[in-house]
MDTraj code that builds the backbone (N, CA, C; nanometers):
import mdtraj as md
import numpy as np

residues = "MET SER TYR SER GLY ASN PRO SER THR THR PRO LYS ASP ALA VAL ARG PHE LEU ILE GLY ASP THR VAL SER PRO GLU GLN PHE THR ASP GLU GLU ILE VAL PHE LEU LEU GLN THR GLN ALA ASN TYR TYR MET ALA ALA ALA VAL LEU SER ASP GLN GLN THR THR LYS ALA SER SER ALA GLY LEU THR SER LYS SER ILE GLY GLY PHE SER GLU SER TYR GLY THR GLY SER THR GLN PHE TYR ALA GLU GLN ALA LYS ALA TYR ARG LYS LEU GLY SER ALA HIS GLN VAL PRO SER TYR GLU THR ILE SER GLN LYS PHE SER PHE ARG GLN PHE ASP GLY PHE GLY GLY SER PRO ARG VAL ARG CYS ASP ARG PHE ASP ARG PRO ALA LYS ASP GLU GLU GLN THR PHE".split()
xyz = np.array([
    [16.3062, -10.8108, -3.0588],
    [16.4130, -10.7928, -3.1542],
    [16.5394, -10.7520, -3.0779],
    [16.6526, -10.7891, -3.1274],
    [16.7763, -10.7629, -3.0564],
    [16.8500, -10.6426, -3.1144],
    [16.9639, -10.6171, -3.0577],
    [17.0508, -10.5073, -3.0993],
    [17.1040, -10.5353, -3.2399],
    [17.0987, -10.4343, -3.3261],
    [17.1389, -10.4517, -3.4660],
    [17.2898, -10.4493, -3.4862],
    [17.3637, -10.4009, -3.3893],
    [17.5077, -10.3892, -3.4044],
    [17.5516, -10.2499, -3.4468],
    [17.4549, -10.1624, -3.4753],
    [17.4855, -10.0266, -3.5180],
    [17.3977, -9.9297, -3.4389],
    [17.4554, -9.8529, -3.3466],
    [17.3731, -9.7638, -3.2638],
    [17.3076, -9.6503, -3.3411],
    [17.3529, -9.6220, -3.4614],
    [17.2905, -9.5138, -3.5386],
    [17.1709, -9.5620, -3.6195],
    [17.1391, -9.6909, -3.6131],
    [17.0261, -9.7451, -3.6889],
    [16.8924, -9.6921, -3.6372],
    [16.8688, -9.7060, -3.5076],
    [16.7440, -9.6598, -3.4456],
    [16.7760, -9.5990, -3.3088],
    [16.6876, -9.5137, -3.2570],
    [16.7071, -9.4627, -3.1208],
    [16.7115, -9.5761, -3.0176],
    [16.6339, -9.6806, -3.0401],
    [16.6336, -9.7956, -2.9491],
    [16.7721, -9.8594, -2.9433],
    [16.8354, -9.8754, -3.0594],
    [16.9705, -9.9317, -3.0627],
    [17.0720, -9.8374, -2.9989],
    [17.0504, -9.7071, -3.0128],
    [17.1394, -9.6100, -2.9483],
    [17.1323, -9.6240, -2.7968],
    [17.0109, -9.6407, -2.7434],
    [16.9945, -9.6577, -2.5986],
    [17.0573, -9.7887, -2.5542],
    [17.0324, -9.8961, -2.6283],
    [17.0939, -10.0255, -2.5939],
    [17.2461, -10.0138, -2.5910],
    [17.3028, -9.9429, -2.6883],
    [17.4470, -9.9233, -2.6944],
    [17.4969, -9.8457, -2.5725],
    [17.4257, -9.7396, -2.5352],
    [17.4684, -9.6561, -2.4226],
    [17.4712, -9.7331, -2.2913],
    [17.3719, -9.8180, -2.2690],
    [17.3663, -9.8898, -2.1408],
    [17.4386, -10.0238, -2.1451],
    [17.4914, -10.0605, -2.2626],
    [17.5653, -10.1864, -2.2735],
    [17.4776, -10.3090, -2.2836],
    [17.3537, -10.2907, -2.3245],
    [17.2594, -10.4026, -2.3381],
    [17.2608, -10.4517, -2.4830],
    [17.3763, -10.5014, -2.5265],
    [17.3940, -10.5349, -2.6677],
    [17.4067, -10.6840, -2.6959],
    [17.4122, -10.7648, -2.5923],
    [17.4239, -10.9093, -2.6129],
    [17.2976, -10.9793, -2.5648],
    [17.2691, -11.0906, -2.6251],
    [17.1507, -11.1672, -2.5889],
    [17.1838, -11.2549, -2.4688],
    [17.0996, -11.2708, -2.3726],
    [16.9665, -11.2138, -2.3593],
    [16.9734, -11.0693, -2.3104],
    [16.8892, -10.9866, -2.3661],
    [16.8866, -10.8455, -2.3299],
    [16.8295, -10.8273, -2.1900],
    [16.8760, -10.7233, -2.1229],
    [16.8254, -10.6938, -1.9886],
    [16.6886, -10.6271, -1.9937],
    [16.6618, -10.5550, -2.1032],
    [16.5368, -10.4808, -2.1155],
    [16.4698, -10.5165, -2.2478],
    [16.3377, -10.5195, -2.2467],
    [16.2641, -10.5507, -2.3688],
    [16.2589, -10.4287, -2.4595],
    [16.2318, -10.4524, -2.5865],
    [16.2163, -10.3415, -2.6811],
    [16.1035, -10.2502, -2.6380],
    [15.9955, -10.3071, -2.5858],
    [15.8797, -10.2279, -2.5442],
    [15.9164, -10.1330, -2.4306],
    [15.9995, -10.1792, -2.3370],
    [16.0417, -10.0923, -2.2266],
    [16.1247, -9.9755, -2.2784],
    [16.2146, -10.0041, -2.3705],
    [16.3002, -9.8981, -2.4245],
    [16.2188, -9.8003, -2.5081],
    [16.1284, -9.8505, -2.5908],
    [16.0441, -9.7635, -2.6734],
    [15.9570, -9.6752, -2.5839],
    [15.9030, -9.7319, -2.4761],
    [15.8231, -9.6530, -2.3820],
    [15.9049, -9.5366, -2.3267],
    [16.0274, -9.5641, -2.2850],
    [16.1112, -9.4572, -2.2304],
    [16.1491, -9.3550, -2.3365],
    [16.1710, -9.3994, -2.4581],
    [16.2006, -9.3044, -2.5657],
    [16.0826, -9.2119, -2.5930],
    [15.9612, -9.2620, -2.5716],
    [15.8414, -9.1813, -2.5938],
    [15.8130, -9.0880, -2.4766],
    [15.8595, -9.1231, -2.3579],
    [15.8250, -9.0437, -2.2399],
    [15.9393, -8.9581, -2.1870],
    [16.0608, -8.9830, -2.2301],
    [16.1756, -8.9048, -2.1852],
    [16.2138, -8.8022, -2.2913],
    [16.2907, -8.7026, -2.2524],
    [16.3255, -8.5924, -2.3420],
    [16.4153, -8.6358, -2.4572],
    [16.5043, -8.7303, -2.4336],
    [16.5961, -8.7768, -2.5380],
    [16.6517, -8.9131, -2.4981],
    [16.7354, -8.9703, -2.5836],
    [16.7820, -9.1051, -2.5532],
    [16.8833, -9.1089, -2.4392],
    [16.9493, -8.9981, -2.4082],
    [17.0358, -8.9963, -2.2913],
    [16.9536, -9.0082, -2.1630],
    [16.8401, -8.9399, -2.1597],
    [16.7544, -8.9473, -2.0414],
    [16.6913, -9.0869, -2.0289],
    [16.6572, -9.1472, -2.1416],
    [16.6064, -9.2851, -2.1388],
    [16.7142, -9.3791, -2.0864],
    [16.8382, -9.3589, -2.1303],
    [16.9494, -9.4411, -2.0817],
    [16.9718, -9.4204, -1.9320],
    [16.9504, -9.2990, -1.8823],
    [16.9655, -9.2717, -1.7393],
    [16.8618, -9.3492, -1.6578],
    [16.7375, -9.3518, -1.7054],
    [16.6324, -9.4263, -1.6348],
    [16.6664, -9.5751, -1.6338],
    [16.7128, -9.6274, -1.7458],
    [16.7482, -9.7694, -1.7529],
    [16.8695, -9.7993, -1.6652],
    [16.9626, -9.7066, -1.6552],
    [17.0767, -9.7249, -1.5646],
    [17.0298, -9.7287, -1.4198],
    [16.9308, -9.6449, -1.3881],
    [16.8709, -9.6510, -1.2542],
    [16.8065, -9.7875, -1.2300],
    [16.7407, -9.8396, -1.3321],
    [16.6796, -9.9724, -1.3200],
    [16.7866, -10.0794, -1.2967],
    [16.8999, -10.0668, -1.3654],
    [17.0087, -10.1622, -1.3448],
    [17.0632, -10.1526, -1.2024],
    [17.0718, -10.0311, -1.1495],
    [17.1165, -10.0124, -1.0108],
    [17.0201, -10.0795, -0.9151],
    [16.8911, -10.0603, -0.9393],
    [16.7889, -10.1202, -0.8528],
    [16.7944, -10.2727, -0.8597],
    [16.8063, -10.3259, -0.9793],
    [16.8153, -10.4722, -0.9945],
    [16.9374, -10.5271, -0.9224],
    [17.0483, -10.4556, -0.9318],
    [17.1720, -10.5035, -0.8718],
    [17.1708, -10.4965, -0.7200],
    [17.0980, -10.4015, -0.6647],
    [17.1030, -10.3824, -0.5199],
    [16.9805, -10.4341, -0.4455],
    [16.8715, -10.4628, -0.5157],
    [16.7489, -10.5021, -0.4455],
    [16.7502, -10.6491, -0.4054],
    [16.6925, -10.6752, -0.2925],
    [16.6713, -10.8112, -0.2420],
    [16.7993, -10.8931, -0.2351],
    [16.9123, -10.8272, -0.2188],
    [17.0370, -10.9005, -0.2033],
    [17.0793, -10.9783, -0.3261],
    [17.0354, -10.9366, -0.4429],
    [17.0708, -11.0054, -0.5662],
    [17.2217, -10.9940, -0.5875],
    [17.2878, -11.1083, -0.5951],
    [17.4323, -11.1058, -0.6139],
    [17.4736, -11.1590, -0.7499],
    [17.3891, -11.2434, -0.8117],
    [17.4226, -11.2929, -0.9448],
    [17.2963, -11.3369, -1.0169],
    [17.3090, -11.3451, -1.1492],
    [17.1974, -11.3870, -1.2332],
    [17.2559, -11.4773, -1.3407],
    [17.1874, -11.5876, -1.3699],
    [17.2375, -11.6801, -1.4704],
    [17.1238, -11.7238, -1.5608],
    [17.1453, -11.7100, -1.6902],
    [17.0472, -11.7537, -1.7894],
    [17.1244, -11.8328, -1.8940],
    [17.0941, -11.9604, -1.9051],
    [17.1665, -12.0440, -2.0003],
    [17.3139, -12.0449, -1.9668],
    [17.3973, -12.0167, -2.0648],
    [17.5408, -12.0137, -2.0434],
    [17.5924, -11.8771, -2.0031],
    [17.5037, -11.7810, -1.9853],
    [17.5428, -11.6443, -1.9517],
    [17.5175, -11.6200, -1.8037],
    [17.6173, -11.5686, -1.7344],
    [17.5973, -11.5342, -1.5933],
    [17.6535, -11.3949, -1.5674],
    [17.5943, -11.3293, -1.4702],
    [17.6328, -11.1932, -1.4367],
    [17.6352, -11.1810, -1.2851],
    [17.7403, -11.1222, -1.2305],
    [17.7517, -11.1035, -1.0858],
    [17.7416, -10.9549, -1.0533],
    [17.6772, -10.9272, -0.9414],
    [17.6605, -10.7898, -0.8974],
    [17.7311, -10.7714, -0.7640],
    [17.7883, -10.6591, -0.7463],
    [17.8504, -10.6235, -0.6201],
    [17.8309, -10.4753, -0.5973],
    [17.8906, -10.4241, -0.4919],
    [17.8767, -10.2813, -0.4665],
    [17.9422, -10.2006, -0.5773],
    [18.0449, -10.2554, -0.6407],
    [18.1092, -10.1852, -0.7515],
    [18.0158, -10.1661, -0.8688],
    [17.9339, -10.2670, -0.8994],
    [17.8427, -10.2541, -1.0136],
    [17.7283, -10.1583, -0.9834],
    [17.6799, -10.1560, -0.8593],
    [17.5728, -10.0608, -0.8275],
    [17.6262, -9.9184, -0.8348],
    [17.7479, -9.8972, -0.7892],
    [17.8080, -9.7641, -0.7995],
    [17.8302, -9.7264, -0.9461],
    [17.8725, -9.8239, -1.0247],
    [17.8945, -9.7981, -1.1673],
    [17.7653, -9.7537, -1.2343],
    [17.6554, -9.8275, -1.2114],
    [17.5281, -9.7932, -1.2745],
    [17.4757, -9.6586, -1.2257],
    [17.4957, -9.6299, -1.0973],
    [17.4505, -9.5019, -1.0435],
    [17.5291, -9.3858, -1.1059],
    [17.6585, -9.4027, -1.1204],
    [17.7411, -9.2996, -1.1847],
    [17.7064, -9.2859, -1.3326],
    [17.6770, -9.3987, -1.3957],
    [17.6371, -9.3964, -1.5368],
    [17.5071, -9.3190, -1.5540],
    [17.4102, -9.3429, -1.4671],
    [17.2826, -9.2698, -1.4729],
    [17.3050, -9.1201, -1.4536],
    [17.3914, -9.0852, -1.3598],
    [17.4221, -8.9441, -1.3329],
    [17.4860, -8.8785, -1.4559],
    [17.5782, -8.9491, -1.5199],
    [17.6457, -8.8952, -1.6384],
    [17.5476, -8.8777, -1.7545],
    [17.4579, -8.9748, -1.7740],
    [17.3602, -8.9633, -1.8829],
    [17.2594, -8.8530, -1.8570],
    [17.2232, -8.8304, -1.7308],
    [17.1339, -8.7183, -1.7001],
    [17.2006, -8.5851, -1.7330],
    [17.3283, -8.5760, -1.7019],
    [17.4023, -8.4533, -1.7313],
    [17.4087, -8.4309, -1.8824],
    [17.4403, -8.5360, -1.9575],
    [17.4419, -8.5252, -2.1035],
    [17.3033, -8.4925, -2.1579],
    [17.2032, -8.5616, -2.1065],
    [17.0663, -8.5431, -2.1541],
    [17.0122, -8.4051, -2.1279],
    [17.0505, -8.3454, -2.0160],
    [16.9997, -8.2116, -1.9851],
    [17.0565, -8.1077, -2.0812],
    [17.1716, -8.1352, -2.1389],
    [17.2307, -8.0426, -2.2365],
    [17.1737, -8.0626, -2.3767],
    [17.1008, -8.1717, -2.3976],
    [17.0463, -8.2027, -2.5300],
    [16.8946, -8.1932, -2.5357],
    [16.8336, -8.1276, -2.4389],
    [16.6882, -8.1189, -2.4384],
    [16.6437, -8.0027, -2.5249],
    [16.5882, -8.0349, -2.6381],
    [16.5350, -7.9347, -2.7291],
    [16.3851, -7.9580, -2.7383],
    [16.3049, -7.8625, -2.6944],
    [16.1603, -7.8845, -2.6981],
    [16.1072, -7.8878, -2.8404],
    [16.0122, -7.9743, -2.8624],
    [15.9490, -7.9819, -2.9938],
    [15.8292, -7.8873, -2.9970],
    [15.7789, -7.8602, -3.1157],
    [15.6632, -7.7731, -3.1316],
    [15.5447, -7.8282, -3.0542],
    [15.5245, -7.9618, -3.0611],
    [15.4100, -8.0206, -2.9906],
    [15.4231, -8.0020, -2.8405],
    [15.5437, -8.0196, -2.7874],
    [15.5636, -8.0039, -2.6446],
    [15.5334, -7.8615, -2.6015],
    [15.5806, -7.7657, -2.6787],
    [15.5560, -7.6253, -2.6453],
    [15.4077, -7.5931, -2.6551],
    [15.3422, -7.6371, -2.7614],
    [15.2019, -7.6033, -2.7797],
    [15.1136, -7.6708, -2.6754],
    [15.1543, -7.7867, -2.6245],
    [15.0760, -7.8534, -2.5206],
    [15.0911, -7.7855, -2.3857],
    [15.2087, -7.7297, -2.3593],
    [15.2349, -7.6733, -2.2280],
    [15.2148, -7.5220, -2.2208],
    [15.2089, -7.4560, -2.3350],
    [15.2037, -7.3104, -2.3349],
    [15.0915, -7.2626, -2.4250],
    [15.0098, -7.1776, -2.3734],
    [14.9005, -7.1240, -2.4517],
    [14.8898, -6.9745, -2.4244],
    [14.8742, -6.8968, -2.5300],
    [14.8566, -6.7530, -2.5123],
    [14.7259, -6.7230, -2.4394],
    [14.6300, -6.8103, -2.4480],
    [14.4999, -6.7846, -2.3855],
    [14.5098, -6.7726, -2.2345],
    [14.6113, -6.8346, -2.1776],
    [14.6236, -6.8232, -2.0330],
    [14.6584, -6.6814, -1.9902],
    [14.7106, -6.5995, -2.0831],
    [14.7439, -6.4608, -2.0513],
    [14.6347, -6.3634, -2.0934],
    [14.5411, -6.4105, -2.1708],
    [14.4342, -6.3258, -2.2206],
    [14.3098, -6.3523, -2.1360],
    [14.2690, -6.2565, -2.0590],
    [14.1572, -6.2741, -1.9679],
    [14.0251, -6.3027, -2.0359],
    [14.0150, -6.2785, -2.1669],
    [13.8870, -6.2954, -2.2356],
    [13.8817, -6.4247, -2.3163],
    [13.9872, -6.5044, -2.3176],
    [13.9877, -6.6306, -2.3910],
    [13.9959, -6.6125, -2.5415],
    [14.0353, -6.4961, -2.5865],
    [14.0404, -6.4675, -2.7302],
    [14.1807, -6.4719, -2.7851],
    [14.2119, -6.3785, -2.8713],
    [14.3418, -6.3744, -2.9384],
    [14.4533, -6.3388, -2.8407],
    [14.5727, -6.3814, -2.8706],
    [14.6840, -6.3435, -2.7848],
    [14.7121, -6.1939, -2.7948],
    [14.7682, -6.1392, -2.6898],
    [14.7983, -5.9966, -2.6892],
    [14.9221, -5.9635, -2.7719],
    [15.0030, -6.0621, -2.8007],
    [15.1240, -6.0414, -2.8784],
    [15.0943, -6.0770, -3.0230],
    [15.1274, -5.9860, -3.1130],
    [15.1035, -6.0129, -3.2546],
    [15.2372, -6.0224, -3.3259],
    [15.2475, -6.1165, -3.4152],
    [15.3734, -6.1375, -3.4859],
    [15.3609, -6.1126, -3.6350],
    [15.2456, -6.0651, -3.6812],
    [15.2268, -6.0507, -3.8254],
    [15.3192, -5.9451, -3.8860],
    [15.3751, -5.8585, -3.8076],
    [15.4689, -5.7569, -3.8586],
    [15.5913, -5.8249, -3.9192],
    [15.6305, -5.9392, -3.8654],
    [15.7484, -6.0092, -3.9125],
    [15.7168, -6.1080, -4.0246],
    [15.5909, -6.1377, -4.0425],
    [15.5526, -6.2308, -4.1480],
    [15.5643, -6.1692, -4.2862],
    [15.5301, -6.0436, -4.2976],
    [15.5401, -5.9759, -4.4277],
    [15.5945, -5.8350, -4.4054],
    [15.6798, -5.7868, -4.4938],
    [15.7390, -5.6538, -4.4756],
    [15.6362, -5.5432, -4.4964],
    [15.6627, -5.4294, -4.4343],
    [15.5763, -5.3126, -4.4527],
    [15.5891, -5.2627, -4.5966],
    [15.4957, -5.1772, -4.6380],
    [15.4934, -5.1287, -4.7767],
    [15.6260, -5.0640, -4.8176],
    [15.6807, -4.9817, -4.7300],
    [15.8052, -4.9126, -4.7672],
    [15.9287, -5.0055, -4.7589],
    [15.9138, -5.1242, -4.7006],
    [16.0258, -5.2169, -4.6894],
    [16.0235, -5.3257, -4.7961],
    [15.9212, -5.3271, -4.8793],
    [15.9125, -5.4327, -4.9809],
    [16.0274, -5.4249, -5.0780],
    [16.0766, -5.5404, -5.1164],
    [16.1876, -5.5467, -5.2110],
    [16.1482, -5.6343, -5.3275],
    [16.1996, -5.6003, -5.4419],
    [16.1764, -5.6841, -5.5604],
    [16.3072, -5.7504, -5.5978],
    [16.2954, -5.8717, -5.6410],
    [16.4154, -5.9472, -5.6784],
    [16.4147, -5.9773, -5.8255],
])
top = md.Topology()
chain = top.add_chain()
for i, resn in enumerate(residues, 1):
    res = top.add_residue(resn, chain, resSeq=i)
    for name in ("N", "CA", "C"):
        top.add_atom(name, md.element.get_by_symbol(name[0]), res)
traj = md.Trajectory(xyz[None], top)
């Protein structure tokens, strides 16, 4: 499927918009972008990885141009520098937008690792769940 023309439609379209992959034929498949969206912290970080891929494509094996049908693209040292700077900028943006989800925290952090007996955590939070008897309020 191609770019919808609106980057706010899906995260995939947002990534395509960020890296400039909005015209057919696309440089990256939907599956590649979805994979990065599932494995990276946010769409800026996914865009950074794809920008790195564009840098690699532009600089590897002496690739200087690519032509598909009536569309052609030329690569030079300017384009590799552009993609590298783009990746750096998206990493900077992405690092400021990393908000951990509950699943990420629960997978990486467990109170049991601090409890030598494998039982309940040593920190209790039930005091904040319900007010003490003298603090109860009626509305």
